[in-house]
N, C-alpha and C positions, 0 to 999 in steps of 0.2 A: 454356850461353850464358851471357854476363857482362853483367847489366843495370846500368848506370846511373842511379843516381836524387838527382835536383836535388832540393833542400830534404828530404834524408833524417833533418834533425833535428827538422822539424815535426811537425804534427797527423798528415797526411795519408802524409807519408814515413814515420814511426816504425809507422803502422800496415802500410804496405805492406809495408816492409823484414820486419816479423815474421811476416808471409805467406808472401813469398818463401823465406826461411829454412828453410820447410818443404819447399820444393822443392829437394833437393838436387842437380841437375841446374842449376841457378841458381847463377852467382857473384855478388856484389853489388859492387859499387863506388858511392860515395858523394860528394857534391857537398854542403857545408854550409854557411852561414851564415859558418862562420870562415873557409873558405878563399878564395885569392884565385882571381879569372878566368882569369888564367894559367895555373890547373889543368887549367882544361876542354878543352884540346886533348890532354894524355896521357888523361885519363879517355875522352874520347869515342874515340880511338884503341884504348883497350884493351876498348869494350864493342861488343854487338852490338845491344843496345836500348837507349832511354831511357825514361825516366818522369821528366817536368820538371815537377816540383811547386813548386819553388821559387816564392817571391815574398812579398810585401809584401802585408798585408791592414789594417791598422789604424795605420797612420802619424801621427806626430805631425805632422808637414811632409807636407803635398803631394804637394811636389816628391819626397819619398823614394820614393814611391808609382808615378810614373812609372820613377824609376831601378831600383828593386827588380821592378820585372813586366816594362814593357815595355823598356828596356837591355837587363837580363839576357839575355832573350828573343834578342833582335837577335842579341845577342852569343853565346851558344849555338848559335842558327844559323848564323853566320858560322863559330865554328869548326867546325861537324860540317860544311861544305861544305869547309872547306881541309882535313880530316882524313879524311872518309869521305862518300861523296854520298849513299849509299842508306842510312844507320842509320834505320829507325825509330825517332820518336818519337810518345810521348802526352801 
């Protein structure tokens, strides 16, 4: 099974990566802060499951909270709809 983790370099993502690496039947794909949202369709099309952990939790500017959470989640959902209609996401 190929699992995509968004926010893979954050606290939760790092711990989830460590846990899932112990499962040899799981191949991990990552979406991190340094990547572009245009990478999402490729990652999604190569995934069987998504853990969506990316987000902003302590922005200096409140507008960054909106962009880093709502906009990213919306764009992720649109990319899922365009590439695979029934991929599970948590």
